[in-house]
N, CA, C and O of each residue as an XYZ file, in Angstrom:
324
protein
N       0.842     -1.173      0.000
C       0.000      0.000      0.000
C       0.886      1.234      0.000
O       1.890      1.287      0.709
N       0.514      2.214     -0.789
C       1.262      3.465     -0.889
C       0.636      4.495      0.048
O      -0.341      5.156     -0.307
N       1.208      4.626      1.252
C       0.620      5.511      2.252
C       0.607      6.971      1.810
O      -0.240      7.738      2.266
N       1.524      7.371      0.935
C       1.565      8.758      0.466
C       0.298      9.118     -0.303
O      -0.123     10.274     -0.323
N      -0.297      8.120     -0.928
C      -1.510      8.376     -1.702
C      -2.706      8.693     -0.815
O      -3.663      9.321     -1.267
N      -2.660      8.266      0.441
C      -3.737      8.612      1.366
C      -3.794     10.126      1.570
O      -4.865     10.731      1.533
N      -2.639     10.717      1.782
C      -2.591     12.165      1.985
C      -2.901     12.902      0.689
O      -3.632     13.892      0.691
N      -2.348     12.422     -0.409
C      -2.596     13.057     -1.702
C      -4.084     13.080     -2.019
O      -4.611     14.096     -2.471
N      -4.760     11.963     -1.783
C      -6.197     11.878     -2.056
C      -6.975     12.833     -1.157
O      -7.925     13.475     -1.603
N      -6.572     12.925      0.106
C      -7.258     13.836      1.026
C      -7.097     15.284      0.597
O      -8.051     16.061      0.619
N      -5.886     15.634      0.210
C      -5.636     17.006     -0.221
C      -6.388     17.337     -1.511
O      -6.927     18.435     -1.651
N      -6.425     16.398     -2.446
C      -7.164     16.614     -3.688
C      -8.662     16.757     -3.429
O      -9.363     17.466     -4.151
N      -9.142     16.074     -2.392
C     -10.558     16.172     -2.028
C     -10.830     17.433     -1.201
O     -11.974     17.723     -0.849
N      -9.761     18.174     -0.901
C      -9.841     19.418     -0.128
C     -10.479     19.196      1.238
O     -11.336     19.959      1.685
N     -10.029     18.122      1.882
C     -10.526     17.788      3.209
C      -9.414     17.934      4.235
O      -8.248     17.669      3.942
N      -9.777     18.351      5.420
C      -8.826     18.441      6.518
C      -8.794     17.105      7.250
O      -9.739     16.319      7.189
N      -7.696     16.871      7.935
C      -7.546     15.636      8.695
C      -8.723     15.475      9.661
O      -9.275     14.382      9.790
N      -9.100     16.545     10.330
C     -10.192     16.483     11.303
C     -11.513     16.074     10.657
O     -12.310     15.355     11.260
N     -11.742     16.537      9.424
C     -12.981     16.172      8.723
C     -13.027     14.680      8.407
O     -14.052     14.026      8.600
N     -11.923     14.158      7.929
C     -11.854     12.732      7.596
C     -11.980     11.900      8.870
O     -12.697     10.900      8.898
N     -11.285     12.319      9.917
C     -11.352     11.600     11.190
C     -12.787     11.563     11.716
O     -13.246     10.531     12.206
N     -13.486     12.682     11.613
C     -14.876     12.744     12.069
C     -15.755     11.784     11.278
O     -16.564     11.059     11.857
N     -15.598     11.777      9.955
C     -16.411     10.901      9.101
C     -16.174      9.422      9.389
O     -17.083      8.601      9.259
N     -14.946      9.090      9.780
C     -14.601      7.693     10.037
C     -14.732      7.307     11.520
O     -14.584      6.144     11.894
N     -15.010      8.310     12.338
C     -15.112      8.093     13.778
C     -13.803      7.538     14.361
O     -13.801      6.590     15.146
N     -12.695      8.162     13.948
C     -11.366      7.837     14.476
C     -10.701      9.143     14.889
O     -11.224     10.222     14.607
N      -9.575      9.057     15.542
C      -8.858     10.264     15.967
C      -8.065     10.860     14.799
O      -7.773     10.182     13.814
N      -7.731     12.127     14.937
C      -6.874     12.761     13.928
C      -5.501     12.089     13.913
O      -4.859     12.001     12.867
N      -5.059     11.617     15.075
C      -3.769     10.923     15.156
C      -3.771      9.658     14.299
O      -2.759      9.316     13.689
N      -4.898      8.975     14.256
C      -5.014      7.776     13.425
C      -4.812      8.132     11.957
O      -4.095      7.434     11.240
N      -5.435      9.205     11.514
C      -5.276      9.642     10.116
C      -3.819      9.996      9.844
O      -3.264      9.587      8.824
N      -3.194     10.751     10.744
C      -1.771     11.088     10.581
C      -0.911      9.827     10.521
O       0.007      9.740      9.705
N      -1.204      8.860     11.375
C      -0.427      7.612     11.368
C      -0.568      6.875     10.045
O       0.416      6.345      9.528
N      -1.757      6.832      9.496
C      -1.970      6.196      8.184
C      -1.222      6.946      7.095
O      -0.547      6.341      6.263
N      -1.346      8.267      7.107
C      -0.721      9.070      6.048
C       0.802      9.075      6.109
O       1.465      9.348      5.109
N       1.348      8.778      7.266
C       2.805      8.755      7.415
C       3.382      7.347      7.447
O       4.578      7.169      7.681
N       2.542      6.352      7.213
C       3.014      4.988      7.089
C       3.343      4.276      8.391
O       3.972      3.218      8.372
N       2.924      4.841      9.533
C       3.172      4.169     10.808
C       2.239      2.978     10.991
O       2.617      1.949     11.550
N       1.028      3.142     10.514
C       0.017      2.082     10.535
C      -0.757      2.152      9.231
O      -0.717      3.166      8.534
N      -1.459      1.084      8.902
C      -2.287      1.079      7.697
C      -3.746      0.860      8.081
O      -4.038      0.137      9.033
N      -4.651      1.478      7.350
C      -6.072      1.256      7.638
C      -6.461     -0.177      7.300
O      -5.916     -0.778      6.374
N      -7.407     -0.717      8.059
C      -7.891     -2.058      7.733
C      -8.780     -1.979      6.492
O      -9.066     -0.885      6.005
N      -9.209     -3.103      5.991
C      -9.952     -3.121      4.724
C     -11.265     -2.349      4.801
O     -11.671     -1.715      3.827
N     -11.927     -2.399      5.951
C     -13.188     -1.666      6.104
C     -12.947     -0.157      6.033
O     -13.690      0.567      5.371
N     -11.912      0.304      6.714
C     -11.583      1.732      6.698
C     -11.091      2.165      5.316
O     -11.377      3.273      4.862
N     -10.356      1.284      4.662
C      -9.867      1.600      3.328
C     -11.030      1.780      2.355
O     -10.992      2.662      1.496
N     -12.051      0.955      2.485
C     -13.247      1.101      1.654
C     -13.917      2.441      1.917
O     -14.346      3.119      0.984
N     -14.005      2.819      3.175
C     -14.627      4.097      3.532
C     -13.808      5.275      3.006
O     -14.363      6.252      2.504
N     -12.485      5.173      3.125
C     -11.616      6.227      2.597
C     -11.789      6.381      1.086
O     -11.850      7.495      0.566
N     -11.866      5.258      0.400
C     -12.047      5.295     -1.056
C     -13.345      6.017     -1.418
O     -13.379      6.791     -2.374
N     -14.395      5.768     -0.668
C     -15.670      6.444     -0.925
C     -15.585      7.931     -0.621
O     -16.072      8.758     -1.393
N     -14.968      8.269      0.499
C     -14.827      9.679      0.884
C     -14.022     10.440     -0.155
O     -14.371     11.565     -0.515
N     -12.950      9.833     -0.638
C     -12.054     10.497     -1.590
C     -12.466     10.295     -3.049
O     -11.833     10.833     -3.957
N     -13.522      9.523     -3.270
C     -13.998      9.225     -4.636
C     -12.891      8.586     -5.482
O     -12.642      8.991     -6.617
N     -12.247      7.593     -4.908
C     -11.168      6.864     -5.588
C     -11.454      5.372     -5.507
O     -12.081      4.916     -4.552
N     -11.005      4.610     -6.490
C     -11.103      3.150     -6.358
C     -10.068      2.688     -5.331
O      -9.038      3.338     -5.154
N     -10.331      1.598     -4.673
C      -9.401      1.093     -3.656
C      -8.019      0.848     -4.265
O      -7.006      1.050     -3.595
N      -7.969      0.421     -5.504
C      -6.686      0.139     -6.172
C      -5.772      1.364     -6.207
O      -4.549      1.223     -6.243
N      -6.351      2.553     -6.197
C      -5.562      3.784     -6.236
C      -4.521      3.813     -5.109
O      -3.405      4.294     -5.303
N      -4.889      3.300     -3.943
C      -4.014      3.373     -2.777
C      -2.880      2.353     -2.804
O      -2.021      2.357     -1.922
N      -2.874      1.494     -3.795
C      -1.829      0.485     -3.887
C      -0.789      0.821     -4.947
O       0.068     -0.011     -5.244
N      -0.840      1.993     -5.511
C       0.159      2.424     -6.461
C      -0.032      1.830     -7.837
O      -0.957      1.053     -8.070
N       0.846      2.199     -8.741
C       0.722      1.787    -10.135
C       0.962      0.300    -10.334
O       0.464     -0.274    -11.302
N       1.707     -0.335     -9.449
C       2.020     -1.749     -9.630
C       0.835     -2.662     -9.332
O       0.857     -3.840     -9.691
N      -0.197     -2.131     -8.678
C      -1.339     -2.962     -8.312
C      -2.047     -3.530     -9.530
O      -2.568     -4.644     -9.482
N      -2.071     -2.775    -10.618
C      -2.797     -3.205    -11.805
C      -2.015     -4.130    -12.721
O      -2.543     -4.568    -13.742
N      -0.783     -4.433    -12.386
C       0.043     -5.282    -13.236
C      -0.486     -6.710    -13.202
O      -0.906     -7.205    -12.156
N      -0.461     -7.347    -14.331
C      -0.904     -8.732    -14.433
C       0.020     -9.615    -13.607
O       1.230     -9.641    -13.836
N      -0.539    -10.327    -12.662
C       0.253    -11.168    -11.757
C       1.016    -12.238    -12.527
O       2.168    -12.526    -12.202
N       0.398    -12.827    -13.533
C       1.060    -13.840    -14.341
C       2.317    -13.299    -14.998
O       3.339    -13.985    -15.046
N       2.253    -12.088    -15.500
C       3.420    -11.468    -16.125
C       4.528    -11.264    -15.096
O       5.703    -11.477    -15.398
N       4.165    -10.858    -13.897
C       5.164    -10.642    -12.849
C       5.857    -11.951    -12.475
O       7.071    -11.962    -12.267
N       5.121    -13.037    -12.386
C       5.704    -14.341    -12.053
C       6.669    -14.770    -13.152
O       7.758    -15.269    -12.869
N       6.266    -14.572    -14.411
C       7.144    -14.934    -15.525
C       8.440    -14.133    -15.496
O       9.514    -14.667    -15.772
N       8.334    -12.855    -15.163
C       9.531    -12.002    -15.087
C      10.484    -12.532    -14.016
O      11.695    -12.590    -14.229
N       9.935    -12.913    -12.875
C      10.768    -13.402    -11.781
C      11.423    -14.737    -12.105
O      12.533    -15.023    -11.654
N      10.732    -15.540    -12.882
C      11.271    -16.854    -13.277
C      12.226    -16.731    -14.461
O      12.949    -17.675    -14.781
N      12.225    -15.584    -15.102
C      13.083    -15.398    -16.249
C      12.486    -15.914    -17.541
O      13.217    -16.124    -18.509
N      11.193    -16.122    -17.588
C      10.522    -16.598    -18.790
C      10.386    -15.429    -19.762
O       9.938    -14.343    -19.395
N      10.783    -15.678    -21.009
C      10.673    -14.632    -22.021
C       9.583    -15.012    -23.017
O       9.385    -16.184    -23.339
N       8.893    -13.996    -23.488
C       7.819    -14.231    -24.474
C       8.358    -14.102    -25.879
O       7.611    -14.263    -26.844
């Protein structure tokens, strides 16, 4: 998970940490911890964050999330097409 994208999404949504914390019923410290990579939100919170920020959940996993897993395995094994 790319924790930097949590903050980027919040800023793009023009939301303050306190607003997000209120919507999720968590402390502002929890949001700061997620955004700074000290802890990660669980799947339920991640779903809620995605809805609040109007982003698909995959957005928070960086560009590599969409890569075909089969292709990645072949690369690691050294299989060439």
